[in-house]
PLY file of the C-alpha trace (Angstrom):
ply
format ascii 1.0
element vertex 263
property float x
property float y
property float z
element edge 262
property int vertex1
property int vertex2
end_header
97.37 122.99 -79.26
98.75 125.80 -76.43
100.36 124.45 -73.06
99.07 127.23 -70.74
101.41 127.30 -67.60
100.39 129.00 -64.49
102.28 129.24 -61.20
99.96 128.62 -58.34
100.97 129.33 -54.82
98.94 129.40 -51.47
99.59 131.11 -48.03
100.00 127.51 -46.60
103.33 127.78 -48.34
102.99 125.54 -51.44
104.18 126.75 -54.98
103.66 124.63 -58.26
103.79 124.65 -62.13
100.39 123.80 -63.70
99.48 123.09 -66.94
95.87 123.06 -68.69
95.47 119.28 -70.12
92.41 117.90 -71.41
90.41 120.10 -69.80
92.11 119.92 -66.23
94.69 121.30 -64.71
97.62 118.88 -64.55
100.53 119.23 -61.89
104.21 119.40 -63.61
105.65 120.07 -60.64
105.41 121.39 -57.04
107.26 122.57 -53.84
107.02 123.77 -50.47
109.22 126.11 -49.18
110.25 127.13 -45.27
107.27 129.39 -44.08
104.35 130.84 -45.41
104.71 132.49 -49.17
104.72 136.00 -48.79
105.48 136.87 -52.17
105.83 135.61 -56.09
107.25 137.07 -58.98
107.74 136.04 -62.51
111.16 137.20 -63.84
111.59 137.57 -67.58
114.54 140.01 -67.61
117.33 137.16 -68.66
115.11 135.79 -71.65
113.88 132.66 -69.38
111.70 133.27 -66.95
112.41 132.30 -63.49
109.85 132.31 -60.75
110.82 133.47 -57.37
109.58 132.91 -54.02
109.85 135.22 -50.37
108.55 133.34 -47.84
107.67 134.45 -43.88
110.89 133.01 -42.77
112.53 135.31 -45.27
113.82 132.31 -47.21
114.27 133.34 -51.25
113.86 130.61 -53.28
114.32 130.85 -57.19
113.30 128.59 -59.99
113.18 127.86 -63.50
112.46 125.11 -66.20
116.26 124.03 -67.78
116.32 121.03 -70.22
112.55 120.49 -70.01
112.66 120.29 -65.96
112.44 122.75 -63.09
115.58 123.48 -61.48
116.66 125.57 -58.39
118.10 128.71 -59.35
118.40 131.01 -56.36
118.51 129.94 -52.53
119.50 132.60 -49.99
118.05 134.34 -46.45
117.13 137.96 -47.47
116.19 139.17 -43.49
115.22 142.90 -44.87
112.90 142.28 -46.95
109.57 143.44 -46.14
106.14 141.61 -45.75
105.02 143.37 -48.64
107.23 143.33 -51.92
107.00 144.34 -55.63
109.12 142.97 -58.33
109.69 145.88 -60.75
111.96 144.99 -64.32
114.89 147.23 -64.86
114.60 148.35 -60.86
114.50 145.50 -58.84
112.73 144.80 -55.37
110.38 147.22 -53.96
109.89 146.28 -50.14
107.48 147.40 -47.41
108.52 146.76 -43.99
106.70 147.81 -40.82
110.06 147.55 -38.84
112.57 149.18 -41.73
110.00 151.34 -43.97
110.29 151.12 -47.80
113.25 149.71 -49.36
114.31 149.11 -52.89
117.12 146.02 -53.23
118.66 144.95 -56.20
118.79 141.26 -56.79
122.15 139.41 -57.07
122.79 136.47 -57.69
122.53 134.91 -54.17
121.59 137.89 -52.34
119.59 141.64 -52.23
121.50 144.21 -52.50
119.47 147.70 -50.77
120.07 150.38 -52.96
118.09 152.87 -50.62
115.73 152.75 -47.79
112.99 155.45 -46.23
112.83 154.55 -42.77
109.27 154.86 -41.18
107.12 155.03 -44.57
105.60 151.92 -45.48
102.87 151.59 -48.25
100.30 149.14 -49.42
100.64 148.74 -52.81
103.21 149.87 -55.50
102.89 151.44 -59.18
105.62 152.24 -61.26
104.52 155.21 -63.80
107.10 156.80 -66.28
110.14 155.44 -64.29
108.85 156.80 -61.52
107.36 155.43 -58.28
103.93 156.11 -56.54
102.87 154.82 -53.65
99.95 154.35 -51.78
99.30 153.56 -47.96
96.64 151.70 -46.32
94.35 154.97 -45.89
94.40 155.46 -49.48
96.61 158.32 -49.39
99.41 158.17 -52.57
102.62 159.40 -52.25
105.27 160.19 -54.94
108.94 159.24 -54.48
111.34 161.75 -56.06
114.83 160.89 -56.56
116.91 163.33 -54.40
120.11 164.74 -55.44
123.39 163.07 -55.10
125.24 164.27 -51.57
124.87 164.41 -48.14
122.24 167.14 -46.73
123.23 169.22 -43.91
120.76 170.75 -41.38
121.35 172.87 -38.37
118.64 173.15 -35.73
115.83 172.18 -38.55
117.29 174.65 -41.18
118.78 173.07 -44.48
122.15 174.72 -45.14
123.93 172.32 -47.30
124.59 174.70 -49.91
126.53 176.82 -47.87
128.97 173.81 -46.25
131.18 172.42 -47.97
132.57 168.60 -47.43
135.03 166.25 -47.92
134.76 162.41 -48.45
137.93 160.61 -47.30
137.51 156.86 -47.43
134.01 155.83 -45.62
134.23 159.37 -43.76
132.85 162.70 -44.20
134.59 165.90 -43.37
133.16 169.58 -42.81
134.42 172.87 -43.76
135.07 174.82 -40.35
135.37 177.78 -41.94
131.81 177.47 -43.87
130.18 176.03 -40.71
131.12 177.83 -38.04
128.78 180.85 -38.61
126.12 178.12 -38.39
127.72 176.87 -35.12
128.64 179.79 -33.50
132.54 180.06 -34.22
134.92 181.22 -36.01
138.29 180.14 -37.36
141.11 182.73 -36.64
144.86 182.05 -37.61
144.40 178.08 -37.13
142.33 178.00 -34.14
138.23 177.61 -33.72
137.21 180.32 -31.83
134.11 180.95 -29.74
133.96 184.37 -27.74
137.39 184.20 -25.17
137.41 180.41 -25.84
139.55 178.50 -28.56
140.56 174.82 -29.73
143.70 175.19 -31.61
143.78 173.41 -34.36
146.77 170.90 -36.17
146.48 169.20 -39.68
146.53 165.38 -39.81
146.70 164.95 -36.37
143.44 162.99 -34.41
143.74 165.74 -31.59
142.92 169.58 -30.75
144.58 171.44 -27.94
142.87 173.93 -25.30
145.67 175.86 -23.57
148.34 173.63 -24.72
146.46 170.44 -23.36
145.56 167.65 -25.93
142.20 166.74 -26.63
141.91 163.57 -28.82
139.58 162.58 -31.65
138.87 159.54 -33.18
139.75 160.60 -36.89
142.83 163.78 -37.84
141.62 167.07 -38.97
142.37 167.65 -42.55
143.45 170.68 -44.48
142.40 171.33 -47.95
142.87 174.84 -50.05
143.72 176.50 -46.57
140.66 175.28 -45.14
140.32 172.99 -42.16
137.82 170.16 -42.30
136.19 168.57 -39.17
135.02 164.84 -38.72
131.66 164.53 -37.16
133.48 163.97 -33.45
134.67 167.16 -33.07
131.26 168.90 -33.17
130.08 167.14 -29.87
133.12 169.24 -27.62
131.41 171.88 -29.04
128.20 171.37 -27.85
126.50 169.88 -30.66
125.10 166.71 -31.24
124.85 165.46 -34.98
122.30 162.84 -35.98
123.22 160.51 -38.84
120.30 159.56 -41.22
122.46 156.93 -43.28
119.16 155.93 -45.37
118.44 159.29 -46.56
122.22 160.70 -46.21
121.06 164.06 -44.08
123.51 165.19 -41.14
121.54 167.28 -38.68
123.18 169.05 -35.92
121.24 169.93 -32.60
122.57 171.81 -29.90
122.79 169.59 -26.83
124.91 171.77 -24.12
127.86 174.37 -23.46
131.26 173.71 -24.20
132.65 170.75 -22.06
135.29 172.28 -20.24
0 1
1 2
2 3
3 4
4 5
5 6
6 7
7 8
8 9
9 10
10 11
11 12
12 13
13 14
14 15
15 16
16 17
17 18
18 19
19 20
20 21
21 22
22 23
23 24
24 25
25 26
26 27
27 28
28 29
29 30
30 31
31 32
32 33
33 34
34 35
35 36
36 37
37 38
38 39
39 40
40 41
41 42
42 43
43 44
44 45
45 46
46 47
47 48
48 49
49 50
50 51
51 52
52 53
53 54
54 55
55 56
56 57
57 58
58 59
59 60
60 61
61 62
62 63
63 64
64 65
65 66
66 67
67 68
68 69
69 70
70 71
71 72
72 73
73 74
74 75
75 76
76 77
77 78
78 79
79 80
80 81
81 82
82 83
83 84
84 85
85 86
86 87
87 88
88 89
89 90
90 91
91 92
92 93
93 94
94 95
95 96
96 97
97 98
98 99
99 100
100 101
101 102
102 103
103 104
104 105
105 106
106 107
107 108
108 109
109 110
110 111
111 112
112 113
113 114
114 115
115 116
116 117
117 118
118 119
119 120
120 121
121 122
122 123
123 124
124 125
125 126
126 127
127 128
128 129
129 130
130 131
131 132
132 133
133 134
134 135
135 136
136 137
137 138
138 139
139 140
140 141
141 142
142 143
143 144
144 145
145 146
146 147
147 148
148 149
149 150
150 151
151 152
152 153
153 154
154 155
155 156
156 157
157 158
158 159
159 160
160 161
161 162
162 163
163 164
164 165
165 166
166 167
167 168
168 169
169 170
170 171
171 172
172 173
173 174
174 175
175 176
176 177
177 178
178 179
179 180
180 181
181 182
182 183
183 184
184 185
185 186
186 187
187 188
188 189
189 190
190 191
191 192
192 193
193 194
194 195
195 196
196 197
197 198
198 199
199 200
200 201
201 202
202 203
203 204
204 205
205 206
206 207
207 208
208 209
209 210
210 211
211 212
212 213
213 214
214 215
215 216
216 217
217 218
218 219
219 220
220 221
221 222
222 223
223 224
224 225
225 226
226 227
227 228
228 229
229 230
230 231
231 232
232 233
233 234
234 235
235 236
236 237
237 238
238 239
239 240
240 241
241 242
242 243
243 244
244 245
245 246
246 247
247 248
248 249
249 250
250 251
251 252
252 253
253 254
254 255
255 256
256 257
257 258
258 259
259 260
260 261
261 262
């Protein structure tokens, strides 16, 4: 007397709930979401089964049984979800996108919140073993995703100098200790001046500028002074001939030499 419920979906864009009755499948409910169906998951995190569909139009639909009827539980647009997705209970939605790479999303009530992203890397299949991600690509190579420690990684010309450079977070801005970064970028801090050979900038804390021969050069953000050390935002370093490349997804900043001092 057991009732079997099967969730059925086709690339044509059909999703249905069927039950086995009198030696045949009988349709209890069906729907035709907008676009072809790329992914379907059954969520059991809340205790009440919910099935989630992601269409080729990146529309997300959710349904669940309530008082014996199927009701719509979610409906929103998720443009960043990739062509392949895997729902991992307790972690979220792992997405593979040809354009954006690999991402992990947290399912909210009416949206997906991206927790992290690895640009340029998209797998074909995902496995979750002992709390860790194992990814297979199209060539059957396997990759182990290893969580990194919190905080930004800092590179100079391809060298990892993270442990040598002090940083300071001020709101959404990241500041760099000039005393620490100076030897890596070819300058020093002497008596409130940034010195390179015979050239120097006069530094002033809490002001969005530096001075060259008394002439103020504006910055987008002010310098900071903490524990008698100057901290500078990224826009200062472009004046010194360095091009900082910021990778928000990996939380990595790389300083590459671009040209000499601008003046």
